[in-house]
N, C-alpha and C positions, 0 to 999 in steps of 0.2 A: 451658672448664674452668679453674677458679681454681687458684692456686698451692697453696691449702690442700688441694683435692681431689687434686691431683697428688701431693702429699706423702703423703696418706693411702693412695692407691693403691700408691705405692712401698713404704710400710710393710707393707701387706698382702702384697705380692709377696715382700718379704724374709722376712716371718714364715713364709709357706708354704714358702719354700725351706729355711729352717733347721730347722723343727720336723718336717717330713715325712721319714721314712727313705727313703733312695735318691732324694732330691729331684731329682737331675739326670735319672735315668731316667724318673721320673714326669713331669717337666716336658715331655718330648717328646710327651706325650699331651694335656696341657692348655694348652699355649701354642702359638699359631699366629701366624707372621709372614708377612705377604703384601705384595706390591707392588700399589698402586692406580695405574692409568694412566687419566687423564681426557682425553676428546677436546677438540678446540679449540672455542673460543667465538666469538661475533660480534665482541667487542672485540679491538683489536690486542694488548693485553697477554695475552689468553687464546688467541691464534691458535695458539701452539705447544703447547697442551695443558698438562697438569700431572701431577706425580708425588707420591705420598704413600706412607707406610708404615703398615700396619694391624697392631695387636697385639691378638689375642683371647686372653684368659686365662680359661678356664672355671673355674679354681679360685677366683679372686677376683671372677669374674663382671664382668669389665671388657672393653670393646671400644673401643679408643682409636685414633684416627688422628693420626699425627704429620706435621705439614705445615711444610716449610721455606720456603714461598712467601708468608708473611704479612708485611705491613708496616703502619705506622700512618699513616693519612691526616692525623691531628692532629699529627704530628710538626712542630715549628717549622721554618719554611723548607722545607716538604716539596718543593715543585717545584724550588727551587734545588738542593737536595741530590740530587734524582732526576736532573736534567739533568747535574749535575757528577759523577755516579756515586758519591756519598758517602752515599746513603741506606742505612740499616741495615735489613736484613730480619731475621726471627727465626723460630724454630721454635715452633709452637703445638700444643697437644694438644686434640682435640675428640672428642666422642662420635661414633661411626661413623654413627649414624642422622642426626644433624644434618649431618654432612659429605655423606652421600648425598642428603639432601633438598635441600641447596643446589645440587648439580650437576644433579639432576633438574629443579629449578625453572627452570634456564637451558638445559634440553634438551641436556645434555652427557653422553655415554656414559661408563661406568666399567667397566674391565676389571680383574679381580683375578687375580693369579698367586700361589699359595701357594708359598712358598719351602721348599726341601728343606734344612733346617738341623738340625744336631745339637742335643741338649738344651743343651749348653754354649754353642753359637753363639747360641741364642735368649736364654739368660740374659744373655750378654754384650751383645747388642744392646739388650735391654730395660733393662739397667742404664745403658748408654750414653745411650739416649734420655731416660730419666728424669733423668739427671744433666744432659744437654744442655738440657733444657727449663727448668731453673732460671734465675731472673732474671739471675744473674751470668754465665751461660754461653750464653744463647739467641741473642744477637745476632751477626750477621756482615755483612760488606760484600758485597753482591750483585754478581755479575758474570754477564752473560747467557750467556757461553760457558763460563767456567772454574769458576764457583762459583754454582750456582743450586739450585732445589728438586730437580732430577733428579741433578745431580752429587753433591750431598750424600748422597743415598740410595745412589747407585752406590758411593760410597766406603765407606759403612757395610757394604754387602754384601761388598765386596772385603776390607775390614779384619777383618771378624768371621767370615767363612766359614772353617771349619776347614781345608778343602782349598783349595789355590790354584786360581784360576779363570783360564783362558786363553781369552778371548773370541775368537770368530770373527766378523768384521764382516758385517753384513747389507747394507752399502752397496757400490757399485761401487768398484773400486780407483782410487785417486787422487782421491777425493771431497774437496772442500774444505769449510770451514765455510760459505762462501757457497752452495755447491751444496746442502748440507743445508738451509739456510734457504730457498733457492729451492724445493726439493722440497716443503717444508711449505706455503709460500705459494701455490704453483701448485695444490695440492690444494684449498685453500680459496678459490681464485679472487680473491685479494687483490692484483691487479696494481698498484694505486696504492701499497699498502704496500710491495710489492716494489721499486718505483722509489725510494721514500723511503729504504728501508733501504740500497739499493745506492749512493745518493748519500752517505748518512751514514757508512757503514762503509768504512774504508780497506783498503789492501792486506794487512794482517795477517789479514783475513777469508779471503784466498785461500790460506792455508796448508793443505797437505794434512793431514788429520786422522789421528791414530793411532786404533786401534780404541776404546780407552778414551775418547779425546777426542770421538769421534762420539756418545757416550752422553750428551751434554749436552741432547739432545732427548728428551722422554718416550717418544714412539713408538719411537725407536731403541733405548732401553733395554729396552722391552717386547719388541720383536721379536728383539733379541739374546738375551735370556733364552730365548725360544722356540726359536731356531735352535740354541743351544748346549745343548739339553736332553739331549744324549748324555752330558753331564757331570752329569746329574741335578740340575740347578739348581732346577727347579720340580716340585712334586708334581702340581698341576693348574692349569688356567686357565679362567676363566668370565667371562661378561659379567654384572655385577651390575645394570646398567641398559643394556640394548641400545638403541642409537641408530639410528633409521631415517635413513640418510644422505640428504640432499637434494642433488639434482643442481645444480651451479653453473649458473646461468642465463647464457646467452650475452649479452654486452654489447658494444656498439660503442664505448662510452665508455672505451676503453683509453688509456693514455698515448701509445702510438704513433699511434693514430688521431687523438687530440685535437691532438697537436703537429703532425702532418702536415697536418691541416685548417687550423690557424692559419698554418702556413708558406704553404700554397697561397692562403689568403685574403689574406694580406699582399702576396704577389706580384701577385695579381689586382688588389687595390685600388691598388697602386702605379702602375698604368697610367692611373688616373683623373686627369682634369684638374680635378676639383672641389676648391675651396679647403678646404671642410669636411673632405673625406676626407684631403687632404694634412695638414691640421692634426691630424686624428685619428691618422694613422699616426705623426706626429712625437711626439705624446703617448704613443702606444703604445711607441715606441722608448725614451722616457724611463723608462717603467714597466719595460720589458724589462731594460734595463741596470741600473736600480736594484735590481730583484729579484735578478738574477744576482749583483750585487755584495754584497747583503745575505746571500745564500746563501753566498758565499765567506767572508764574515766569520764566519758561523756555523760553517762547516767548520774555519776556523782556530781558533776558540774551542774546538770539540770536540777538536781535536788537541792544543792547547797548555794548556788550562785545565781539563781534566776528567780523571777517572781511567779513562775508557773506553779501554782499550788498543786495541780494534778500530777506533777512530775516528782513529787516527794514520796518517801516511804516506798521505794520501788524494789520489789522482791526479785526482779531480774538480776539484781546485784549478787544474789546467792550463787549464780553460775557465771555471770559476766564479771569475773574478779579482775580489778584493775592491775593486780600484781602479775597477771599473765603477760602483760605488755613487756615486763622486764624479763620474765622467764623465757620468753621467746628467743632470747639471745643465749640461753644456756641449754638449749634442746639436747645437744650432744655432749655436754660436760659430764664426765664421770666423777660425780661427787655425791656423798651420802645425803647432804642437805637438799640437793636437786632431786634425788630419789624420793626423799620424804615429801618434798613439795608435790610431786606428781601422784604419790600415793594419796595424799590429802585431797588433791584435786579430784581424783577418781572417786573417792569416798563421798565427798561433799556433793559432787554433781549427781552421783547415783542416788543419794538421799533426796535431793531436790526432785528428781524424776519420780521417786516413790511417793513423795508427799505432794505431788503436783496438784492433785484435785482438792487438797485440804488447805492449801495456802490461802491467806486472806486477800489474795489478788488473783484474778482470773488470768491465767497464762495462756499464751497462744500455742495450740497443740502442734502447729507446724514446727515448733522448736524442738520437739522430742527427738527426732533423728539427729538434729544438730548437737544436742547435748549428749546423745549416745556416741557421736563421733568424738567429742571431747573425752568421754570416759574411755573409749576404745584406745585413743592415741595416748592418753595418760597411762593406762594400764600397760600398753605395749612398751612405753619408755621404761617402766619399772621392770617388766619381765626381761626385756632386752639386756638391761644392765645387771 
């Protein structure tokens, strides 16, 4: 929908409001505001679902979906801005049928909850959205936890609902942001994505959420509105596009299984007298420590050089030491300081494993065999020399 079309629709809305007698009372019958919740998709960015707000005005014959989850792939330095948390998202307005067709084409379900709002509440929301979609107002800096497509609509409902809302949580008491993210990833069977997110996100993700903070995920907002309907928040709820859920297929290729297999394979091969295998394991050691070091450098970068608040204070840096990247080139060097380095690595990594459950950050259990591999290879380097 172009800026000119949006301006015209807003003019029609304003005109109908001022020329009709008792416009506020009539508005309650010809304007409908509803929450659209879309199920997760196959891509990682769509794993957590999506939220949009739909405005149907039978007086001006408009059916518009306002979506805060849009961004521009053609933005200069798109990937740099995205990684550093500086990419601007914006609100867009689309025809409902186009919105619905897009989600149906990717086999993503849509649930609509019609909100129980007064005539004034609806008018205020509509005015706010049409003003927000203007070029000078539509951009905002996206934050996955605190400022996303769902929290924006949550705030609209809270700010424009005439009666105050006191939400009751649908999540267990003491749930953290990480718990909520895990819950979503477990349902979609994305164990590797779960591992990557656990490595990337630091201890702020383990903060216990307030009820309002838990509404950063689309499904949580939808379920919370349903659970709190004793406050008459919604008039009705229906599936616009029912989705036949597919069962997550069992896979043996989980991080825990793969890392455990690699650990056992390296231990087994280490007993071989073959020169080829010994050289192979030495090369593998170089790749192992180089990879872990590069990972540590990446975590330091995400902590210190980006706007991603949840990537700070990351305790994975206790084992993903950036210095490993340098030491990978000294794997076979017969030097005392190299020996001391691998002794320190074995001790530090062993301590991390021992205090795993007591760290102020929930660590992914799949990493245990990976850390044991680091301890084993570090110890082997020391004993060999």
